[in-house]
TIMI-542607 format. One record per residue: x, z, y negated of N, C-alpha, C in turn; chain; residue number from 1. Coordinates in steps of 0.001 Angstrom, whole numbers. Layout:
BEGIN
       nX       nZ       nY      caX      caZ      caY       cX       cZ       cY  kette   nr
        X        Z        Y        X        Z        Y        X        Z        Y      A  NUM
...
***
This chain:
BEGIN
       nX       nZ       nY      caX      caZ      caY       cX       cZ       cY  kette   nr
   -19246     9709   -11881   -17830     9357   -11754   -17359     9627   -10331      A    1
   -16785     8607    -9697   -16229     8799    -8357   -14892     9534    -8442      A    2
   -14609    10300    -7399   -13280    10869    -7273   -12409     9844    -6578      A    3
   -11326     9451    -7212   -10425     8435    -6667    -9057     9062    -6439      A    4
    -8562     8916    -5215    -7269     9496    -4838    -6356     8390    -4338      A    5
    -5175     8299    -4913    -4191     7325    -4449    -3437     7897    -3259      A    6
    -3243     7068    -2247    -2480     7454    -1052    -1275     6524     -954      A    7
      -99     7111     -908     1128     6311     -832     1897     6690      423      A    8
     1793     5871     1492     2596     6141     2696     4064     5810     2413      A    9
     4924     6803     2521     6335     6620     2175     7237     7262     3220      A   10
     6861     7114     4482     7659     7752     5532     8462     6750     6365      A   11
     8416     5472     5964     9166     4463     6703    10650     4488     6371      A   12
    11430     3790     7199    12879     3753     6981    13344     2421     6403      A   13
    12487     1388     6452    12865      108     5871    14068     -514     6538      A   14
    14035     -653     7859    15198    -1108     8618    15676    -2502     8225      A   15
    14743    -3355     7745    15139    -4725     7389    15956    -4793     6099      A   16
    16034    -3689     5364    16834    -3678     4133    18319    -3499     4413      A   17
    18659    -3041     5639    20067    -2774     5971    20723    -1882     4918      A   18
    20004     -853     4498    20484       53     3456    20816     1420     4063      A   19
    21654     2208     3392    22059     3506     3935    20993     4595     3800      A   20
    19895     4299     3109    18815     5263     2945    17488     4516     2934      A   21
    16361     5200     3157    15070     4516     3183    14835     3706     1908      A   22
    14206     2548     2039    14132     1617      905    13404     2181     -299      A   23
    12456     3116      -89    11726     3667    -1221    12621     4503    -2146      A   24
    13839     4804    -1681    14765     5588    -2498    15899     4744    -3085      A   25
    15847     3441    -2865    16796     2558    -3544    16431     2498    -5021      A   26
    17407     2162    -5868    17204     2230    -7315    16885      864    -7937      A   27
    15967      902    -8894    15648     -222    -9773    15603      336   -11190      A   28
    16360     -236   -12088    16400      233   -13475    16693     1739   -13570      A   29
    17519     2232   -12672    17929     3629   -12729    16959     4610   -12099      A   30
    15850     4128   -11564    14871     4989   -10904    14626     4492    -9490      A   31
    14209     5393    -8608    13902     4953    -7247    12645     4090    -7245      A   32
    12546     3250    -6228    11352     2423    -6061    10115     3314    -6000      A   33
    10216     4436    -5298     9079     5347    -5175     8644     5882    -6535      A   34
     9587     6204    -7409     9244     6697    -8748     8455     5652    -9531      A   35
     8911     4406    -9486     8191     3329   -10179     6760     3227    -9651      A   36
     6622     3300    -8339     5308     3142    -7718     4387     4304    -8072      A   37
     4880     5513    -7934     4060     6699    -8220     3593     6706    -9676      A   38
     4463     6301   -10593     4134     6344   -12017     2910     5491   -12350      A   39
     2732     4381   -11627     1583     3503   -11856      283     4289   -11757      A   40
      199     5155   -10747    -1033     5905   -10483    -1088     7206   -11282      A   41
       74     7774   -11541      131     9030   -12271     -370     8871   -13701      A   42
     -192     7684   -14251     -584     7443   -15644    -1969     6826   -15774      A   43
    -2664     6604   -14655    -3987     5984   -14734    -5050     7071   -14909      A   44
    -5910     6952   -15923    -6874     8022   -16214    -7976     8199   -15181      A   45
    -8227     7191   -14358    -9323     7280   -13380    -8889     7819   -12023      A   46
    -7594     8063   -11864    -7080     8557   -10577    -6805    10051   -10705      A   47
    -7554    10841    -9929    -7494    12286   -10077    -6338    12941    -9315      A   48
    -5861    12264    -8260    -4874    12897    -7391    -4076    11816    -6678      A   49
    -2856    12159    -6283    -2006    11249    -5514    -1477    12022    -4308      A   50
    -1633    11436    -3132    -1088    12038    -1913       31    11128    -1406      A   51
     1233    11679    -1320     2393    10919     -846     2760    11432      539      A   52
     2795    10525     1514     3138    10898     2894     4599    10562     3155      A   53
     5402    11585     3411     6827    11395     3673     7154    11832     5099      A   54
     8306    11425     5571     8743    11816     6905     9138    13297     6911      A   55
     8900    13945     8039     9303    15359     8176    10810    15528     8050      A   56
    11563    14464     8328    13022    14545     8243    13559    13993     6922      A   57
    12679    13689     5989    13075    13106     4705    13923    14114     3910      A   58
    15124    13691     3544    16041    14558     2801    16082    14228     1308      A   59
    15268    13268      877    15419    12740     -473    14275    13083    -1426      A   60
    13059    13238     -922    11908    13344    -1816    11964    14588    -2699      A   61
    12559    15677    -2212    12585    16930    -2974    13416    16821    -4251      A   62
    14262    15808    -4344    15108    15638    -5528    14438    14794    -6611      A   63
    13243    14279    -6329    12551    13410    -7292    11589    14254    -8117      A   64
    11895    14429    -9374    11143    15366   -10218     9695    14949   -10429      A   65
     9425    13658   -10469     8055    13199   -10710     7108    13687    -9610      A   66
     7634    13931    -8411     6803    14378    -7298     6394    15842    -7433      A   67
     6925    16526    -8443     6524    17910    -8696     5284    18006    -9578      A   68
     4746    16873    -9996     3544    16877   -10824     2401    17593   -10101      A   69
     1608    18394   -10815      467    19070   -10189     -596    18100    -9681      A   70
     -495    16850   -10096    -1445    15822    -9663    -1066    15256    -8290      A   71
      126    15618    -7796      660    15035    -6558      711    16070    -5442      A   72
      289    15643    -4252      404    16478    -3057     1246    15745    -2021      A   73
     2195    16438    -1439     3051    15869     -397     2512    16269      972      A   74
     2404    15290     1879     2068    15581     3274     3109    14888     4152      A   75
     3176    15294     5408     4085    14630     6337     3368    13488     7026      A   76
     4067    12364     7134     3510    11189     7786     3678    11254     9297      A   77
     3354    10129     9932     3454    10051    11383     4371     8928    11811      A   78
     4241     8518    13060     5113     7484    13613     4871     6131    12977      A   79
     3625     5834    12646     3280     4535    12079     2657     4718    10700      A   80
     2513     3609     9983     1844     3643     8684      433     4199     8835      A   81
     -284     3737     9876    -1659     4195    10089    -1700     5707    10288      A   82
     -756     6247    11042     -689     7700    11252     -459     8428     9931      A   83
      414     7861     9093      719     8488     7809     -491     8480     6891      A   84
    -1187     7353     6830    -2389     7271     6002    -3449     8232     6526      A   85
    -3603     8285     7840    -4601     9176     8440    -4289    10640     8091      A   86
    -3021    11014     8158    -2634    12379     7796    -2955    12673     6333      A   87
    -2710    11692     5469    -2994    11879     4049    -4490    12044     3802      A   88
    -5305    11317     4541    -6756    11390     4353    -7318    12764     4704      A   89
    -6601    13505     5525    -7087    14828     5940    -7155    15816     4779      A   90
    -6385    15577     3726    -6347    16528     2617    -7158    16044     1416      A   91
    -8000    15022     1631    -8813    14461      554   -10287    14721      856      A   92
   -11044    15055     -156   -12483    15269       14   -13136    14027      618      A   93
   -14047    14237     1556   -14639    13116     2286   -15539    12251     1416      A   94
   -16001    12772      296   -16858    11953     -570   -16052    11196    -1624      A   95
   -14726    11258    -1545   -13865    10540    -2481   -13603     9118    -1986      A   96
   -12908     8345    -2817   -12437     7021    -2440   -10917     7047    -2384      A   97
   -10352     6399    -1365    -8900     6341    -1201    -8373     4989    -1652      A   98
    -7317     5032    -2424    -6656     3835    -2931    -5266     3807    -2301      A   99
    -5109     3068    -1219    -3863     3112     -438    -2919     2018     -931      A  100
    -1692     2421    -1259     -723     1477    -1815      641     1666    -1178      A  101
     1309      550     -883     2651      591     -305     3639     1230    -1273      A  102
     4466     2128     -769     5496     2751    -1606     6460     1715    -2171      A  103
     6656      626    -1431     7636     -392    -1822     7006    -1542    -2612      A  104
     5900    -1269    -3310     5315    -2264    -4222     5299    -1672    -5637      A  105
     6443    -1707    -6316     6534    -1069    -7635     6083    -1945    -8801      A  106
     5668    -3178    -8536     5362    -4121    -9620     3863    -4336    -9835      A  107
     3030    -3463    -9271     1588    -3573    -9458     1243    -3451   -10937      A  108
      407    -4351   -11435       -9    -4327   -12833    -1325    -3569   -12991      A  109
    -1473    -2885   -14103    -2689    -2126   -14389    -3926    -3030   -14349      A  110
    -3799    -4270   -14788    -4950    -5174   -14813    -5493    -5431   -13415      A  111
    -4606    -5583   -12428    -5048    -5769   -11043    -5680    -4485   -10508      A  112
    -5078    -3359   -10817    -5597    -2076   -10366    -6995    -1840   -10932      A  113
    -7189    -2150   -12196    -8502    -1959   -12822    -9565    -2848   -12185      A  114
    -9191    -4071   -11828   -10158    -4969   -11157   -10613    -4367    -9838      A  115
    -9666    -3849    -9078    -9992    -3287    -7770   -10872    -2045    -7905      A  116
   -10612    -1233    -8905   -11356        6    -9077   -12812     -214    -9480      A  117
   -13176    -1448    -9814   -14573    -1738   -10169   -15452    -1892    -8928      A  118
   -14819    -2054    -7758   -15579    -2272    -6519   -16373    -1019    -6168      A  119
   -17648    -1220    -5829   -18538     -106    -5494   -19062     -172    -4057      A  120
   -19058    -1364    -3459   -19708    -1523    -2157   -18975     -761    -1056      A  121
   -19693     -204      -84   -19096      668      941   -18111      -29     1872      A  122
   -18126    -1371     1909   -17146    -2083     2730   -15750    -2010     2132      A  123
   -15659    -1642      856   -14370    -1556      202   -13792    -2913     -145      A  124
   -12532    -2905     -563   -11895    -4149    -1011   -10383    -3995     -992      A  125
    -9705    -5140    -1020    -8244    -5146    -1109    -7808    -6187    -2127      A  126
    -6639    -5992    -2698    -6018    -7058    -3474    -5405    -8062    -2496      A  127
    -5483    -9334    -2854    -4936   -10375    -1985    -4677   -11626    -2823      A  128
    -3850   -12504    -2288    -3606   -13794    -2951    -3908   -14919    -1964      A  129
    -4564   -15986    -2428    -4830   -17118    -1532    -3523   -17744    -1055      A  130
    -3493   -18164      199    -2300   -18834      737    -2125   -20178       40      A  131
     -923   -20445     -446     -664   -21725    -1104      354   -22563     -332      A  132
     1091   -21930      562     2057   -22670     1379     1371   -23237     2615      A  133
     1984   -24248     3212     1500   -24741     4495     1751   -23669     5550      A  134
      714   -23335     6305      801   -22237     7266      875   -22788     8689      A  135
     1865   -22365     9450     2082   -22828    10820     1796   -21709    11821      A  136
     1167   -22062    12930     1055   -21144    14053     2149   -21513    15046      A  137
     2813   -20510    15627     3969   -20779    16480     3866   -20072    17814      A  138
     4590   -20598    18771     4840   -19946    20043     6352   -19734    20084      A  139
     6786   -18495    19832     8216   -18284    19643     8634   -18943    18341      A  140
     9621   -19860    18414    10033   -20577    17212     9593   -22035    17236      A  141
     8577   -22336    18040     8052   -23699    18139     6661   -23777    17497      A  142
     6463   -24760    16647     5160   -24948    16013     4161   -25465    17037      A  143
     2977   -24824    17066     1922   -25325    17945      700   -25810    17166      A  144
      623   -25449    15867     -512   -25906    15070     -251   -25647    13594      A  145
     -904   -26448    12759     -928   -26210    11320    -2304   -25674    10965      A  146
    -2330   -24520    10319    -3592   -23845    10025    -4226   -24365     8727      A  147
    -5537   -24227     8646    -6254   -24562     7425    -6051   -23429     6425      A  148
    -5210   -23656     5430    -4864   -22575     4509    -5995   -22232     3541      A  149
    -7022   -23053     3466    -8108   -22783     2519    -8869   -21508     2858      A  150
    -8729   -21028     4099    -9426   -19806     4500    -8468   -18623     4685      A  151
    -7194   -18809     4317    -6189   -17781     4558    -5759   -17096     3260      A  152
    -5531   -15803     3360    -5102   -14999     2212    -3931   -14117     2623      A  153
    -3066   -13822     1673    -2013   -12828     1870    -2556   -11475     1426      A  154
    -2612   -10527     2344    -3100    -9190     1999    -2043    -8438     1199      A  155
    -2486    -7801      142    -1628    -6974     -696    -2154    -5540     -656      A  156
    -1575    -4692    -1467    -2148    -3373    -1735    -2138    -3198    -3247      A  157
    -2983    -2287    -3769    -3771    -1280    -3077    -4935    -1850    -2270      A  158
    -5405    -1003    -1332    -6618    -1267     -569    -7524      -56     -794      A  159
    -8812     -298    -1039    -9691      695    -1638   -10940      911     -790      A  160
   -11093     2119     -235   -12205     2390      674   -12721     3821      510      A  161
   -13993     4051      865   -14486     5429      931   -13676     6213     1955      A  162
   -13291     7426     1606   -12387     8212     2445   -12936     8428     3852      A  163
   -14158     8903     3959   -14692     9221     5283   -14809     7975     6159      A  164
   -15223     6866     5560   -15350     5610     6309   -13993     5149     6818      A  165
   -12983     5192     5942   -11643     4760     6343   -11063     5685     7400      A  166
   -11288     6982     7244   -10782     7952     8216   -11349     7675     9604      A  167
   -12653     7441     9690   -13288     7170    10981   -12814     5837    11566      A  168
   -12596     4843    10697   -12133     3531    11167   -10723     3622    11745      A  169
    -9831     4333    11060    -8465     4483    11575    -8467     5285    12869      A  170
    -9264     6341    12916    -9352     7159    14134    -9816     6313    15316      A  171
   -10841     5494    15091   -11362     4626    16158   -10280     3651    16641      A  172
    -9562     3041    15701    -8533     2064    16076    -7386     2724    16826      A  173
    -6947     3896    16363    -5845     4595    17030    -6238     5038    18438      A  174
    -7453     5565    18578    -7898     6043    19883    -8059     4912    20894      A  175
    -8293     3702    20398    -8482     2551    21289    -7232     1693    21423      A  176
    -6126     2151    20841    -4858     1456    21021    -4735      141    20285      A  177
    -5548      -43    19235    -5490    -1288    18472    -4295    -1267    17521      A  178
    -3762    -2446    17238    -2670    -2579    16280    -3255    -2636    14873      A  179
    -2854    -1692    14034    -3362    -1622    12668    -2234    -2034    11725      A  180
    -2372    -3177    11088    -1331    -3646    10183    -1585    -3242     8739      A  181
    -2834    -2952     8403    -3175    -2399     7096    -4521    -1706     7227      A  182
    -4979    -1084     6158    -6231     -331     6218    -7420    -1262     6449      A  183
    -7374    -2447     5855    -8469    -3402     6034    -8632    -3788     7497      A  184
    -7527    -3910     8232    -7629    -4287     9645    -8352    -3206    10440      A  185
    -8124    -1939    10084    -8855     -851    10753   -10340     -929    10421      A  186
   -10663    -1204     9176   -12065    -1337     8771   -12739    -2495     9505      A  187
   -12027    -3603     9634   -12574    -4778    10328   -12904    -4449    11777      A  188
   -12044    -3665    12427   -12262    -3302    13829   -13513    -2453    14011      A  189
   -13957    -1802    12943   -15186    -1003    13000   -16390    -1767    12471      A  190
   -16214    -3064    12229   -17343    -3906    11845   -17567    -4080    10363      A  191
   -16657    -3570     9529   -16812    -3710     8084   -16190    -5024     7606      A  192
   -16642    -5491     6464   -16140    -6747     5887   -15650    -6489     4467      A  193
   -14422    -6015     4322   -13898    -5727     2983   -13858    -6973     2096      A  194
   -13995    -6731      817   -13974    -7802     -177   -12538    -8133     -560      A  195
   -12287    -9405     -870   -10977    -9845    -1342   -11015    -9951    -2863      A  196
   -10105    -9263    -3524    -9977    -9327    -4971    -8664   -10040    -5277      A  197
    -8738   -11158    -5981    -7539   -11939    -6253    -6577   -11155    -7136      A  198
    -5358   -10979    -6620    -4336   -10246    -7352    -3181   -11143    -7749      A  199
    -2252   -10572    -8470    -1083   -11304    -8944      -37   -11426    -7840      A  200
      644   -12566    -7817     1655   -12791    -6778     2930   -11996    -7025      A  201
     3112   -11449    -8239     4318   -10657    -8482     4185    -9220    -7978      A  202
     3072    -8900    -7359     2900    -7593    -6714     3562    -7650    -5337      A  203
     4877    -7842    -5350     5593    -8060    -4091     5949    -6749    -3410      A  204
     6079    -6823    -2090     6538    -5691    -1298     8021    -5874    -1023      A  205
     8819    -4900    -1410    10262    -4980    -1187    10533    -4720      288      A  206
    10977    -5754      968    11182    -5687     2414    12606    -6058     2810      A  207
    13170    -7072     2112    14515    -7559     2424    15417    -7376     1207      A  208
    16731    -7399     1401    17655    -7167      281    17396    -8068     -925      A  209
    17056    -9328     -695    16844   -10246    -1820    15624    -9894    -2663      A  210
    14701    -9095    -2101    13508    -8692    -2848    13851    -7742    -3998      A  211
    14953    -7018    -3885    15332    -6069    -4936    15577    -6777    -6260      A  212
    16295    -7886    -6215    16599    -8621    -7441    15327    -9174    -8070      A  213
    14414    -9647    -7243    13165   -10199    -7766    12309    -9103    -8393      A  214
    12233    -7943    -7739    11475    -6823    -8294    12094    -6362    -9613      A  215
    13418    -6322    -9672    14103    -5949   -10922    13735    -6915   -12040      A  216
    13678    -8194   -11702    13314    -9213   -12694    11894    -8990   -13202      A  217
    10954    -8777   -12282     9563    -8566   -12693     9425    -7311   -13561      A  218
    10092    -6244   -13164     9989    -5001   -13927    10614    -5135   -15316      A  219
    11628    -5976   -15418    12314    -6146   -16686    11574    -7085   -17637      A  220
    11002    -8148   -17085    10449    -9209   -17938     8926    -9247   -18000      A  221
     8247    -8540   -17100     6786    -8601   -17082     6191    -7192   -17062      A  222
     6653    -6353   -17973     6182    -4982   -18011     4754    -4873   -18538      A  223
     4300    -5933   -19261     2950    -5851   -19809     1933    -5858   -18694      A  224
      753    -5258   -18930     -279    -5170   -17926    -1085    -6450   -17839      A  225
***
């Protein structure tokens, strides 16, 4: 049995939400987005531990009772998502696997999570959805090309990698000044080829105000796994 640890970077401020508090603390169905997200992993029998990375100046996390679970460890994040994930990895056994998930993705279904957890290969894997819209490449706000969408995917989370491998990949990318947009991008920079696992499109990341209503709808009408 592998040791699997969920990592939830939750130290961002969510500036695009134009909200008075970080987006992970906005409410859906009477609970914070972070509570919905954490519960997904807290109730999964194959996940032994959850590490939540919060900002050192966070004034809200201490009021969330679910974070007092003995299965959860709080660490302080860094300036970027990559820094926060890297800090979280420091408190996880190196022979474990890390399951990194956005705090603002509360609609992840157990069925998608179970598919991802079946991956064994050392390159790891991520949930993703094939691009279905026409994709444009731009220079500023001017179109310069239409891309072949048959080879394009939307990266989702969770993203699932061996802890030591991911830690070394993020360290290498940070030390070389590379832009890390997700954990898979750090792995790619170190020569790994993560697997794509097709996930559900309702696993949305709450980024803009209109996303709240859509997430509320999914949580209300599609609670089944």
